[in-house]
Structures are given as structure tokens and as C-alpha cells.
C-alpha positions as CSV (number, residue, x, y, z in Angstrom):
1,X,2.8,-4.2,-31.9
2,X,0.5,-2.1,-29.7
3,X,2.5,-2.1,-26.5
4,X,0.9,-2.2,-23.1
5,X,2.2,1.2,-22.0
6,X,1.7,3.1,-18.8
7,X,-1.7,3.1,-17.1
8,X,-3.1,6.6,-17.5
9,X,-6.8,6.6,-16.5
10,X,-6.8,10.4,-16.3
11,X,-6.0,10.7,-20.0
12,X,-8.3,10.7,-22.9
13,X,-9.1,7.2,-24.3
14,X,-8.3,8.1,-27.9
15,X,-4.6,8.4,-28.7
16,X,-3.3,7.9,-25.2
17,X,0.3,6.9,-24.9
18,X,-0.6,4.3,-22.3
19,X,-3.3,1.7,-21.5
20,X,-6.9,2.3,-20.4
21,X,-6.9,-0.6,-17.9
22,X,-4.1,-2.3,-15.9
23,X,-5.9,-4.4,-13.3
24,X,-4.4,-7.0,-10.9
25,X,-0.9,-6.5,-12.3
26,X,2.2,-4.6,-11.3
27,X,4.0,-2.1,-13.6
28,X,7.2,-3.2,-15.3
29,X,9.7,-1.2,-17.5
30,X,7.9,-2.9,-20.4
31,X,4.4,-4.1,-19.9
32,X,3.2,-5.7,-16.7
33,X,4.0,-8.5,-14.3
34,X,1.7,-10.6,-12.1
35,X,0.2,-9.5,-8.8
36,X,-0.1,-12.4,-6.5
37,X,-3.2,-13.2,-4.4
38,X,-3.4,-13.3,-0.6
39,X,-2.3,-16.3,1.4
40,X,-3.3,-16.6,5.1
41,X,-0.5,-17.0,7.6
42,X,-2.2,-16.2,11.0
43,X,-5.1,-17.0,13.2
44,X,-7.9,-14.6,13.8
45,X,-7.9,-11.4,15.8
46,X,-11.0,-10.0,17.6
47,X,-11.4,-7.2,15.1
48,X,-9.9,-6.1,11.9
49,X,-6.1,-5.4,12.1
50,X,-5.1,-1.8,12.2
51,X,-1.3,-2.0,12.2
52,X,1.6,-4.5,11.9
53,X,5.2,-4.4,12.9
54,X,8.1,-7.0,12.8
55,X,11.3,-7.0,14.8
56,X,14.2,-9.3,15.7
57,X,15.5,-10.2,19.2
58,X,19.3,-10.2,19.9
59,X,19.5,-13.9,19.0
60,X,17.9,-13.2,15.6
61,X,14.4,-14.5,16.5
62,X,11.7,-12.7,14.5
63,X,8.7,-11.3,16.4
64,X,5.6,-10.1,14.5
65,X,3.1,-7.8,16.2
66,X,-0.3,-6.6,15.2
67,X,-3.0,-4.3,16.7
68,X,-6.8,-4.1,16.4
69,X,-9.3,-1.8,18.0
70,X,-9.1,-3.4,21.5
71,X,-6.0,-5.5,21.6
72,X,-2.3,-5.8,20.7
73,X,-1.2,-9.2,19.4
74,X,2.0,-11.3,18.9
75,X,2.2,-13.9,16.2
76,X,3.0,-17.4,17.6
77,X,4.8,-19.5,15.0
78,X,4.1,-22.7,17.0
79,X,0.4,-22.5,16.2
80,X,0.0,-19.4,14.0
81,X,-2.3,-17.8,16.5
82,X,-2.4,-14.1,17.3
83,X,-1.9,-14.1,21.1
84,X,-3.0,-11.1,23.0
85,X,-0.1,-9.1,24.6
86,X,-2.3,-6.2,25.6
87,X,-2.1,-4.4,28.9
88,X,-4.7,-5.2,31.5
89,X,-8.1,-3.8,30.4
90,X,-7.2,-3.7,26.8
91,X,-7.7,-0.6,24.6
92,X,-10.3,1.5,22.9
93,X,-9.2,3.0,19.6
94,X,-11.1,5.8,17.9
95,X,-12.9,5.1,14.6
96,X,-10.1,6.6,12.5
97,X,-7.2,5.5,14.7
98,X,-4.5,2.9,13.7
99,X,-1.6,1.4,15.6
100,X,1.8,2.8,14.7
101,X,5.0,1.2,16.1
102,X,8.7,2.1,16.4
103,X,11.6,0.3,18.0
104,X,14.2,2.0,20.2
105,X,16.8,-0.5,21.4
106,X,14.9,-3.3,23.0
107,X,11.8,-1.2,23.5
108,X,8.9,-1.6,21.1
109,X,6.7,1.5,21.4
110,X,3.1,1.5,20.1
111,X,0.9,4.6,19.5
112,X,-2.8,4.1,19.0
113,X,-4.3,7.6,18.9
114,X,-5.6,9.9,21.6
115,X,-7.4,7.3,23.7
116,X,-4.4,5.7,25.5
117,X,-0.9,6.6,26.4
118,X,2.1,5.1,24.5
119,X,2.6,1.4,25.1
120,X,5.9,-0.3,25.6
121,X,7.0,-3.9,25.1
122,X,10.6,-5.1,25.8
123,X,11.3,-7.5,23.0
124,X,13.7,-9.5,25.1
125,X,11.7,-9.9,28.3
126,X,8.1,-8.6,28.2
127,X,5.0,-10.7,28.1
128,X,2.6,-7.8,27.6
129,X,2.5,-4.2,26.5
130,X,2.1,-1.7,29.3
131,X,1.5,2.1,29.3
132,X,4.6,4.3,29.7
133,X,4.1,6.4,32.9
134,X,3.8,10.1,32.0
135,X,3.9,9.5,28.3
136,X,1.4,11.2,26.0
137,X,-1.2,9.6,23.8
138,X,-0.3,10.2,20.1
139,X,-1.5,9.7,16.6
140,X,2.0,9.6,15.1
141,X,5.4,8.3,16.2
142,X,9.0,8.1,14.9
143,X,12.6,7.7,16.1
144,X,14.7,10.8,15.3
145,X,18.4,10.5,16.3
146,X,18.3,9.5,20.0
147,X,14.7,10.4,20.7
148,X,11.3,8.9,20.3
149,X,9.2,11.8,18.8
150,X,5.4,11.9,18.8
151,X,3.1,14.2,16.9
152,X,-0.6,15.2,17.2
153,X,-0.6,14.4,20.9
154,X,-2.9,14.4,24.0
155,X,-1.6,14.8,27.5
156,X,-2.8,16.4,30.8
157,X,-6.3,16.1,29.4
158,X,-5.7,18.4,26.4
159,X,-5.2,17.7,22.7
160,X,-2.5,19.4,20.8
161,X,-2.9,18.4,17.1
162,X,-0.1,20.7,15.9
163,X,2.5,19.8,18.5
164,X,5.4,17.4,18.7
165,X,6.4,15.9,22.1
166,X,9.7,14.0,22.4
167,X,11.2,11.6,25.0
168,X,14.3,12.0,27.0
169,X,17.5,11.5,25.1
170,X,18.3,7.8,24.8
171,X,15.3,6.9,27.1
172,X,12.0,6.1,25.5
173,X,10.3,5.7,28.9
174,X,11.1,9.1,30.3
175,X,8.6,11.8,29.2
176,X,9.0,14.4,32.0
177,X,9.1,17.7,30.2
178,X,12.1,19.7,31.2
179,X,14.3,16.8,32.2
180,X,17.0,15.0,30.1
181,X,16.0,17.1,27.0
182,X,12.4,16.0,27.0
183,X,10.3,18.8,25.6
184,X,7.4,19.9,23.4
185,X,7.2,22.1,20.4
186,X,4.3,23.6,18.5
187,X,4.3,24.0,14.7
188,X,1.8,26.8,14.2
189,X,-0.4,27.9,11.3
190,X,-0.1,24.7,9.2
191,X,-2.9,22.6,10.6
192,X,-2.8,19.2,12.2
193,X,0.2,16.9,12.2
194,X,-0.7,14.1,9.8
195,X,2.5,12.1,9.7
196,X,6.0,11.7,11.1
197,X,9.1,10.1,9.5
198,X,12.2,9.4,11.4
199,X,15.9,9.2,10.7
200,X,19.0,11.3,11.4
201,X,16.6,14.2,10.9
202,X,12.8,14.0,11.2
203,X,10.1,15.1,8.8
204,X,6.7,16.3,10.0
205,X,3.8,16.3,7.6
206,X,1.0,18.7,8.3
207,X,-2.2,19.6,6.6
208,X,-0.7,22.7,5.0
209,X,3.0,22.0,4.8
210,X,6.0,19.9,5.6
211,X,8.6,20.6,8.2
212,X,12.1,19.3,9.0
213,X,13.2,18.8,12.6
214,X,16.8,18.5,13.4
215,X,18.6,17.9,16.7
216,X,20.6,21.0,17.8
217,X,20.9,20.3,21.6
218,X,20.0,22.4,24.6
219,X,18.2,24.7,25.1
220,X,16.2,24.4,21.8
221,X,16.7,20.6,21.5
222,X,15.1,20.4,18.0
223,X,15.1,23.1,15.4
224,X,11.9,23.3,13.2
225,X,12.2,24.5,9.6
226,X,9.3,24.7,7.2
227,X,10.5,23.1,4.0
228,X,7.2,22.8,2.0
229,X,4.5,25.4,2.2
230,X,2.7,24.8,-1.1
231,X,1.5,21.2,-0.3
232,X,0.5,19.3,2.8
233,X,-1.0,15.9,3.7
234,X,-4.7,15.8,4.6
235,X,-5.1,12.0,4.9
236,X,-2.8,10.9,7.6
237,X,-3.0,7.1,6.8
238,X,-1.7,7.9,3.3
239,X,1.9,8.5,4.5
240,X,4.4,5.8,3.7
241,X,8.2,6.3,3.4
242,X,11.5,4.7,2.3
243,X,13.2,7.2,4.5
244,X,13.3,11.0,4.7
245,X,14.4,11.2,1.1
246,X,11.3,9.5,-0.3
247,X,8.1,10.1,1.5
248,X,4.9,9.3,-0.4
249,X,1.6,11.0,0.7
250,X,-1.8,12.3,-0.5
251,X,-2.4,16.0,-0.8
252,X,-5.9,17.5,-1.6
253,X,-4.5,17.8,-5.2
254,X,-3.1,14.4,-5.6
255,X,-0.2,12.0,-4.9
256,X,3.2,13.4,-4.1
257,X,6.7,12.3,-3.1
258,X,8.7,14.5,-0.8
259,X,12.4,14.1,-1.5
260,X,13.7,16.0,1.6
261,X,13.6,19.3,-0.1
262,X,10.4,19.6,-2.2
263,X,7.2,17.7,-3.1
264,X,7.2,16.1,-6.5
265,X,3.8,15.2,-8.1
266,X,3.6,11.5,-9.0
267,X,-0.1,11.2,-9.8
268,X,-0.8,14.4,-11.8
269,X,-2.4,13.7,-15.2
270,X,-2.1,10.0,-14.4
271,X,-4.2,8.7,-11.5
272,X,-5.1,11.7,-9.2
273,X,-8.6,12.3,-10.8
274,X,-9.3,8.6,-11.0
275,X,-8.5,8.1,-7.3
276,X,-10.6,10.9,-5.9
277,X,-13.5,10.0,-8.2
278,X,-13.2,6.3,-7.1
279,X,-12.6,6.8,-3.3
280,X,-15.7,6.4,-1.1
281,X,-15.7,9.8,0.8
282,X,-17.6,8.3,3.7
283,X,-14.7,5.9,4.6
284,X,-11.5,7.8,4.0
285,X,-10.3,6.7,7.5
286,X,-10.0,3.1,6.1
287,X,-7.2,4.1,3.8
288,X,-3.8,2.5,4.6
289,X,-0.5,2.5,2.8
290,X,2.6,0.3,2.8
291,X,5.8,-0.4,0.9
292,X,6.2,-3.7,-1.1
293,X,10.0,-3.9,-0.7
294,X,10.3,-6.9,-3.0
295,X,8.8,-5.1,-6.0
296,X,9.8,-1.5,-5.3
297,X,6.1,-0.5,-5.1
298,X,4.3,1.9,-2.8
299,X,0.7,0.7,-2.2
300,X,-2.4,2.6,-1.2
301,X,-5.5,0.6,0.0
302,X,-8.9,2.2,0.0
303,X,-12.7,1.5,-0.2
304,X,-14.1,2.4,-3.6
305,X,-17.5,3.9,-4.2
306,X,-18.6,0.3,-4.9
307,X,-17.8,-0.6,-1.3
308,X,-21.0,0.4,0.6
309,X,-19.7,-1.2,3.8
310,X,-16.5,0.7,3.9
311,X,-14.3,-2.3,3.6
312,X,-11.3,-1.6,1.3
313,X,-11.6,-3.3,-2.1
314,X,-9.0,-1.6,-4.2
315,X,-5.3,-0.7,-4.1
316,X,-3.3,1.7,-6.2
317,X,0.3,0.4,-6.9
318,X,3.0,2.9,-7.7
319,X,6.4,1.5,-8.9
320,X,8.7,4.3,-7.7
321,X,11.7,3.0,-9.6
322,X,9.9,3.6,-13.0
323,X,7.2,6.1,-12.0
324,X,4.3,3.9,-13.2
325,X,0.9,2.8,-11.7
326,X,-1.5,0.0,-11.7
327,X,-4.8,-1.0,-10.0
328,X,-5.5,-4.0,-7.8
329,X,-9.0,-5.1,-7.1
330,X,-9.1,-7.3,-4.0
331,X,-11.2,-7.4,-0.9
332,X,-9.1,-6.9,2.3
333,X,-9.0,-4.7,5.4
334,X,-5.6,-3.0,5.7
335,X,-2.0,-3.1,4.4
336,X,1.4,-3.5,6.2
337,X,5.0,-4.6,5.7
338,X,6.0,-7.6,7.8
339,X,8.7,-10.2,8.5
340,X,7.4,-13.5,9.9
341,X,9.2,-16.1,12.1
342,X,10.7,-19.0,10.1
343,X,8.5,-22.0,10.0
344,X,9.2,-25.7,10.0
345,X,7.2,-28.1,7.8
346,X,5.4,-29.3,10.9
347,X,4.5,-25.7,11.9
348,X,3.0,-25.1,8.4
349,X,0.2,-27.4,9.4
350,X,-1.0,-24.7,11.8
351,X,-1.6,-22.4,8.8
352,X,-3.2,-25.0,6.7
353,X,-3.2,-28.8,7.1
354,X,-3.2,-29.2,3.3
355,X,0.0,-28.3,1.5
356,X,-2.0,-27.8,-1.7
357,X,-4.2,-25.3,0.0
358,X,-1.4,-23.5,1.8
359,X,-1.4,-20.7,-0.8
360,X,2.3,-19.9,-0.7
361,X,5.0,-22.0,-2.4
362,X,7.2,-24.0,0.0
363,X,10.2,-22.4,-1.8
364,X,9.1,-19.0,-0.7
365,X,11.7,-17.1,1.5
366,X,8.6,-16.1,3.6
367,X,8.8,-19.3,5.6
368,X,12.6,-18.8,6.3
369,X,11.9,-15.5,8.0
370,X,14.6,-13.9,5.8
371,X,12.9,-11.0,4.0
372,X,10.3,-8.3,4.6
373,X,7.2,-8.6,2.5
374,X,3.9,-6.8,1.7
375,X,1.1,-8.1,3.9
376,X,-2.6,-7.4,4.3
377,X,-5.3,-8.2,6.9
378,X,-8.4,-9.9,5.7
379,X,-11.1,-11.6,7.7
380,X,-9.3,-10.3,10.8
381,X,-6.2,-12.4,9.9
382,X,-2.8,-11.6,8.5
383,X,-2.1,-12.6,4.9
384,X,0.8,-12.2,2.6
385,X,0.7,-11.6,-1.2
386,X,2.4,-14.9,-1.9
387,X,-0.5,-16.9,-3.4
388,X,-1.3,-17.7,-7.0
389,X,-1.3,-14.8,-9.5
390,X,-4.6,-12.8,-9.6
391,X,-6.6,-12.9,-12.8
392,X,-5.4,-9.9,-14.7
393,X,-6.9,-7.5,-17.3
394,X,-5.0,-5.0,-19.5
395,X,-6.9,-2.9,-22.1
396,X,-5.0,-1.0,-24.8
397,X,-5.4,2.7,-25.7
398,X,-8.2,3.5,-28.2
399,X,-7.0,3.6,-31.8
400,X,-8.1,3.9,-35.4
401,X,-7.1,1.4,-38.0
402,X,-7.3,4.1,-40.7
403,X,-7.9,7.8,-40.0
404,X,-11.4,9.1,-40.7
405,X,-12.6,5.6,-41.8
406,X,-14.5,2.8,-40.2
407,X,-12.8,-0.5,-40.0
408,X,-13.2,-4.1,-39.0
409,X,-10.8,-6.1,-36.7
410,X,-10.6,-9.8,-37.5
411,X,-7.8,-11.2,-35.4
412,X,-5.7,-10.3,-32.3
413,X,-2.3,-11.7,-31.4
414,X,-1.6,-11.2,-27.7
415,X,2.0,-11.0,-26.6
416,X,2.1,-12.7,-23.2
417,X,5.1,-14.7,-22.0
418,X,4.9,-17.7,-19.8
419,X,7.0,-18.1,-16.6
420,X,6.9,-21.9,-17.1
421,X,6.1,-23.0,-20.7
422,X,4.9,-26.3,-19.4
423,X,2.1,-24.6,-17.4
424,X,0.8,-21.8,-19.6
425,X,-1.7,-19.1,-18.6
426,X,-5.2,-19.0,-20.1
427,X,-5.7,-16.0,-22.3
428,X,-8.9,-14.4,-23.4
429,X,-9.2,-11.5,-25.8
430,X,-12.1,-9.2,-26.7
431,X,-12.3,-6.0,-28.8
432,X,-14.3,-2.9,-27.9
433,X,-15.4,-0.6,-30.6
434,X,-17.6,2.5,-31.3
435,X,-18.4,4.7,-34.2
436,X,-18.3,8.1,-32.3
437,X,-16.4,9.4,-29.4
438,X,-19.7,10.2,-27.8
439,X,-20.9,6.6,-27.9
440,X,-20.5,3.9,-25.4
441,X,-18.0,1.1,-26.2
442,X,-19.4,-2.3,-27.1
443,X,-17.1,-5.3,-26.6
444,X,-17.2,-8.6,-28.5
445,X,-17.4,-11.9,-26.7
446,X,-14.1,-13.2,-25.5
447,X,-11.9,-15.4,-27.7
448,X,-9.3,-17.9,-26.6
449,X,-5.8,-18.2,-28.1
450,X,-5.8,-20.8,-31.0
451,X,-3.0,-23.2,-31.8
452,X,-2.1,-20.8,-34.6
453,X,-1.3,-18.1,-32.0
454,X,-4.2,-15.7,-32.6
455,X,-7.6,-15.0,-31.3
456,X,-10.6,-14.9,-33.7
457,X,-12.7,-11.8,-33.2
458,X,-14.8,-9.6,-35.4
459,X,-15.6,-6.0,-34.4
460,X,-16.8,-3.2,-36.6
461,X,-16.4,0.6,-35.8
462,X,-14.1,3.6,-36.2
463,X,-12.4,3.5,-32.8
464,X,-11.2,0.3,-31.2
465,X,-9.5,-1.0,-28.1
466,X,-8.2,-4.5,-27.2
467,X,-8.7,-6.2,-23.8
468,X,-6.5,-9.1,-22.8
469,X,-7.4,-11.2,-19.8
470,X,-5.2,-13.8,-18.1
471,X,-5.7,-16.6,-15.6
472,X,-2.8,-18.5,-14.2
473,X,1.0,-17.9,-14.0
474,X,2.6,-15.6,-16.6
475,X,5.8,-13.7,-16.8
476,X,5.1,-10.5,-18.8
477,X,2.0,-8.9,-20.5
478,X,3.7,-7.0,-23.3
479,X,1.1,-6.0,-25.9
480,X,-0.8,-7.2,-28.9
481,X,-1.0,-7.1,-32.7
482,X,-4.2,-6.8,-34.7
483,X,-5.4,-7.8,-38.2
484,X,-7.9,-5.2,-39.5
485,X,-9.1,-3.6,-42.7
486,X,-10.3,-0.1,-43.4
487,X,-13.9,0.3,-44.8
488,X,-15.7,3.3,-46.1
489,X,-15.8,6.8,-44.7
490,X,-19.5,6.7,-43.8
């Protein structure tokens, strides 16, 4: 069997240990599993969504928030609308700004860039977000120990892109420098701050390095130690983390994971070259990243060079448990990780009056409000990846049937398992061949799986590859076998 190995687009086609294409699937320890399509769960915002955050009240009630360029919203389970909870006068985000949220006790704090001060919403009692008096405007925000910490900030009319500014201890609404341990600290010579990750200690990502901040008390408050000086993060919206021990980010030389002590390359010789060749350089500000907690996947959304409008149309998926990648082709606007309020059957009518058109199975834990899930915005609405499986394509490495000889391939047997044998996926197979490495690859017409469990194809050449396409529900895409015969050496 020719196994569907790791997707390695940066490797040579011939003799690669992996596959040449792994589209609309997620990596598995063997082969690939389905990637589900988007299913709408909310009404429409005024502009495309630039941030999402979910939290629970003391009684367990889930609240889902989202932000766009001019407003902040709260999802209403009663009618699935996105209700504005903006301060009076709304907001004006910069072109490359997104909303970032943290929770400190009952206070939900939102940072939307340099154009407005931090916004607070008390999850137990507030009806609207309101600016925090005296607080800075900030690109990045995190909770470190007993403080809300911001980075790349603007206050008193001045921008400090290399400075952190933290609140009073145990009070996210007090930002008076010099009182209750509120203070500022500049991290020099490493460029702008491009990310913050909180925890018992904090991690600050900069353009030319990574620093760790640790609470030490007065008079210093936070010590700053440069941990990584070889790599930095230049695309701020590329930062996504499981915690301070696993921070994923983009450096000018590719994808990395910072483990708290050092940066480990995760895309080198795999997807780094593919990504930078495919990314539309005019719209790097539209890149977003999120964790899919149900599949152990970090996801990066971006507009490819095929997207002339700048709308994201592709996602790179990285399974951090097995260190494998895949590619998702899907029109959307941004990514996030959410939890939605549980829904009754009656409330599901607000999402879609037709159960068949709902997009998400009624058995999904999504409607119980029990688990965090990967989400995306599309058409200015919140969607989850809980729809039907996307049509998938996997193409094997390029191979020779017999060294230094031309050959013909007559049959292909794809190894694809069904999740439900009673409802089998539709399979199509084609073979691409060429006589020289310098030539373009020519594919045969697609062939369906026969009752005898093979696909009839006929392709002549020296170098071959097999493409398997699926439509419908499957469990695993594992690989294929071929029937071929060697011909002459000419």
C-alpha cells in the first residue's frame, strides 16, 4: 500500500516520504480524517468579526461575545442575534486591529488597538462595555498572576510599541501608575510587542525576541528576562497558545512553537516555503489564528494569492500532538475558539427554521453549551465547524513503478474507511503522470470505485502520482494500491 503520509509541500515531488496534497482534511497518526464545513449559529454583525470570546457567569450561564470594527456584541440564545453591547458612540478600529479579550474575576476586558482605551464589561451585571478610566489603549492583553497586563500601548497621547503597562494588583480597573503596584516597563532593542500570553508567568513576543515576565513584588513588580533572541514574531495575529509552555507563532523564517525555554521549528522543510509563497502580502493583517481544542490542532487563517479581495480563503492546520500539517480551502473571514449558550429545540429555529438545513447534528455537544469548539466568522456571522464533511483531496507522493523505465497504471484501489457503512462516501480517483521531471503532470479523467473495489484508470509515463477525492462522510483516508506494468526504457 502507498500510505497517505505526512503532507510535505516543501519537499520534492519525487520520492517524498509524504503526500503532495492534503486538502480539506485533518492529520491523523495514520492518514487523514474529515474536516467539517461551517454551520451558521448567529445573526449578522455590522462588519466582519475581528474577535470572539466566551465566558460563564457564576450560575453557569454561558455568554459569547464578539467584536467588529465599530461595535462589540453579545450573542443572544433567545433569537441568535448579535446584540450590540458597545459603549456610547461605538468604536473605530484601525485597519490591522482585532479585538482581544481577557477575564479577570467578573470583569471582561477588551483591547481593540490604539484607537480606544480598554473596555470593561461585568459579566454578572453590565449591559454594555464602557471605557476604563485612566486605562491605556493596547494591541495586546493578558492576565499574569494578579494583574491585567497590556503590551504595545498608547496613553497620554503617545504610542509605546515596546512597552508593557499593567493594572493595579487584583484590580483591573485601576491604572494609575505608581499606585497599588500599577506600573510600566519598556523592553528595549527587540522591536514592537506582537503578542502576550498570560499565566503564572507571562510571555511577551516581540519582533526580534521573546521575553518572560515574572512577578517579584515592589519596587520592580515584574522582572523581564529575554529568553529567546534568535527568533521573534513579526505577524502579531499569528500568535496562539495552549499556555506559556506551548505558544505557536510566525517568525520571518517560518512557524515555531515556544515551549517556555526555546523556539522549536514546526514548519521547516514542511510548510514554511509553501505558506510564504501562498500568502497574499498585501493582506497580512487579515491573518488570524485559533486552537481547535477538540482535534488538538492549531489553525492559521489567511488570504492566499488567489484572494484579490483580501478575504481569507485558506487555513493551515497543525496537529501539535503528532507534528503534522494539512490545508483547508474555505472562504471565511476570521477564526476563534468559542463556547455557545445551550439551546432548546425551539431556540434552534432562530438559527434555521429547517432542521435539515441546520448544518450541525442535533446530537452535537455544541447545543448543550458544554465544550469549547473552533469557530469562524463568515458573511459577518459566527459559524462553527460542525457541518457536513468538506470534499477532500489527497495526492500521493510521486513514484516510479520500475526504476529507469516507463510504465502504465491500469487500476487503483483506494483505502478509505466509512464512518457509517450504510452511508458510504463517494470516491473518485485519477492518476497523474509525466515522462520527465521537467514536464508538467497530466492527470487522467476521474474514475469511480467499482463493485469489485477498484478504480479503472490508464496512465502512461515514468513518474506517477495518485489523487483520491472524497465527497460525504468518511472515517479515515489511509492510502491506495496500484496495478501497473513496466514498459521499455525509452
